[in-house]
PLY file of the C-alpha trace (Angstrom):
ply
format ascii 1.0
element vertex 43
property float x
property float y
property float z
element edge 42
property int vertex1
property int vertex2
end_header
-13.40 1.03 -29.68
-16.46 -0.08 -27.74
-15.50 -3.72 -28.25
-12.07 -3.15 -26.72
-13.66 -1.40 -23.75
-16.10 -4.27 -23.21
-13.37 -6.90 -23.44
-11.11 -4.97 -21.08
-13.91 -4.55 -18.54
-14.76 -8.25 -18.74
-11.14 -9.30 -18.27
-10.72 -6.94 -15.30
-13.82 -8.37 -13.62
-12.51 -11.91 -14.12
-9.08 -10.91 -12.79
-10.39 -9.15 -9.67
-12.67 -12.08 -8.85
-9.56 -14.08 -7.84
-8.39 -12.27 -4.71
-5.23 -14.37 -4.33
-4.16 -13.49 -7.87
-4.67 -9.79 -7.20
-2.73 -10.01 -3.94
0.26 -11.79 -5.44
0.32 -9.47 -8.46
0.48 -6.43 -6.21
2.99 -8.15 -3.93
5.31 -8.93 -6.84
5.13 -5.30 -8.01
6.01 -4.08 -4.51
8.92 -6.54 -4.28
10.27 -5.32 -7.62
10.04 -1.69 -6.55
11.82 -2.54 -3.29
14.59 -4.34 -5.17
15.04 -1.39 -7.54
15.25 0.97 -4.59
17.70 -1.31 -2.81
20.12 -1.67 -5.72
19.68 1.72 -7.38
18.99 3.86 -4.34
22.59 4.79 -3.64
23.63 5.29 -7.27
0 1
1 2
2 3
3 4
4 5
5 6
6 7
7 8
8 9
9 10
10 11
11 12
12 13
13 14
14 15
15 16
16 17
17 18
18 19
19 20
20 21
21 22
22 23
23 24
24 25
25 26
26 27
27 28
28 29
29 30
30 31
31 32
32 33
33 34
34 35
35 36
36 37
37 38
38 39
39 40
40 41
41 42
């Protein structure tokens, strides 16, 4: 279990080092939530 924790921590540090990647990942999640709300909001 410790190995999985170390690998996950390493991958998160590498991911958060690229600020543009983090921004666009969060932006795509927000766009998807907005689209769900737009199409399913009045159902």
